[in-house]
N, C-alpha and C positions, 0 to 999 in steps of 0.2 A: 359556321352558323351565324347568319347576320342578325345582330341585335340593334342595328342602327335605328334610333328612335327619334321621332319628332316630339319635342317637349313644349307644352304650353304652360307657361308659368302663371301662377295665381297673381291677382292684383295686389294682394297683401302677402307678406312672407308665408310660405307654404307650411301648414301643419297637417296636411292630409294629401293623399295621392290616389289617383285612379289610373291604373295600367290597363290599356284598352287595345285588344287585338282584332285586327281586321279579319275578313274571311278569304276563302280561296279566290285567287285572281284579282283581288283588290290590293290596296296599298295603305301606307300609314296615314294618308290624308283622308281616308274614306269616312271616318267618323269625326273629324274636326268640325264640320258644320253643326254636329249635335251639341258640341260644347256651348256654342252660341244659342242654339235652340233651347237648351236647358234653362236659360235665363236665371243662372244662380245669382245670389246677392252680389252687388258691385264690389263689395270688399271681401269676397270669399277667399279662402286660403287653400284651395284645392289645386294641386299641380296635376295636369293630365299628361300622360306618357303614352305615345302611340308607336310601338315598335313596328319594324318592317320585316316581313317574312323573306327568306331567300327566294330567288327566282331559280326554279329547277324544273325538269321535265315532270309532267303529270301523266301517269300511265293511262288513266281513263279518258284523257283528252288527247289520245294518239301521240303521247309524248311531247305535246307542245309545252314549252317552258312558260311558266307563270309563277307569280308569288304564291307560295304555299308553306304551311307550317309542317306538313307531311305529305308525301305522295300517297295517292289513293290508287291501289292496284286493281281493284274490282269493286263493283257495287251490287253484284248479284251472285248468289242469293243474299249475301250480306256484305257490307263494306269490309274490304281488306286493305289494310294500310301499312305503310312502312313504319313499324313501331320504333326503330331506332331514331328516325327523324322526329317522330312524335316525342320521344323521350328527351331528345335534344332541345326541342322547343320548350318543353316543360321546364327543363333545367335553365333555359334562358330566362323565362319568367321569374323563376325563383331567385336568380342572380339579380334581376332588376329590383325585386323586393328587398334583397339584402342590401343593395346599393342605397335604396331609399331609407332604409333603417339606419345605415351607416351615416346618412346625412341628417339624422335626427327625427325622421318620421316614424312614429310608433306603428307596430304591426296593426294595432287596433284602429288605425287611421288610414289603412291602405285597402282599397277596393280593387279587385281583379274583375275585368269585364271583357267579354269576347263575343263576336258574332260568328255564327256557323263554325267553320274549322277553329277559329280563334276561341270560341266558347269551349270547345272540347279541350283545348290546351289549358285554359285558366281553371276549369273545373279540376283537372288532374293536378295542376300546380298548387291550388288551394288545399286540396286533400293531402297531397304529399308533403306539403310544407309543415303541416300540424301547428301552424301559427294561429293566434287568435285575431285573424284578419277582420276588417270591418264588414266584409261581405263579398259576394260574387254575383256578377250579373251574367247569366247564360242566356244569350239571345239567339233564337232561331238555330239551335245547335243540337248536338247528339252526344252519346256518351261512350265512345270507344275506350276500353280499358278501365272505365270508371269503377265498375263493380269490383274488380280485383283490388283497385286502390283503396276503395272503401273498407274492404275486408282488413287491410293493413292499418287503417287509420286509427291513431291513438290520441289525436289532438281534440281540442274543444269543438263544440257544435258551431257550424257556420250559418250565417244568414245568407239565403240564396234567392235571388230574383230570377225566375225563369219565364221567358216570354217566347211566343211562337205565333206564326201566322196560320190561321185555319185553312188557308188555301195555298200553303206552301207546297210547290211541286218539285222543289229541290230536296228538301228534308221534310218529310211528312210530320205533321203536327204530333203524331203518336211518339216520334223520336224525342221531341221535347218533353212530352209528358213523361216518357221514361226517365229522362234526366231527373225531373221533379220527384218522381216516385222513388227512384234509387236513393236520392239524397235524403228524402223525408224518412224512408224506412231505416236509414242508418242514423237517424236522430238529429238530422240538421233541420233548421227552421226555414222552410221554403214557401215562397209565394208563387202561384201559377197564374199567368196572364196569357190569354188567347185573344187574338185580334183578327178582324176581317181583312186580312192582307195576305200577300204571297211571302216570298223569301226576301224580306226588306224590313224597314223600320217605318212606323207611321206616327203621326202627331200625338195620338192618344198614348201610344207607348212611351214617347219622350216625356209626356206629362207624368206618366206613372213612374218612370225612372227618376224624374226630378223629385217626386214625392219620397220615393224610397231612399235615394241617395241623401236627400236632406235629412231624413230620419237617421240614417246610419252615421252621418258625419256631423249632425247637430247644426245644420245650416238653417238660417232664418230668412 
């Protein structure tokens, strides 16, 4: 399992961390421009970590190899995925969290973020960890195996930012809403944001992420 990660260090010594996973077919550089677009304070102390998914065959793409956190075997009538690979990716994220904590970053100062497939992984990782994380950003994503994980969850309530495009033709907005509703029903504190966009990120969303992230990490 590849966990090779791109790390963007903070201008000042880091006391917080965002671990951000890309989507299917993308790579660890995909959300690097968003860090600049967030326009965080010049002296912020947030380390950004962008892991790289392994490249392997994706069944629904005729077996064509591409970076993915787990193989998708079918999408009709519902998504069928390689749950072993999904579990391995979840374990990788939890290991990254443990590494940051070993370096002195408190769990309460760690945010997990993910887009599409990456969002599915960080949601599971946050719930499975049962740590008092600073929060989770679930961007244009869906919730495979999340319901079962929530049933097992004994940790503290999480702060969750859920965002989705109203015109997403890859993952319908109803899937993102399901993420929100599952997490909220389990007692987690969730925000729902819908944008006039497809399977992507828009400037308004980046502004809302900045506000939410600043609130969670006490940035000014």
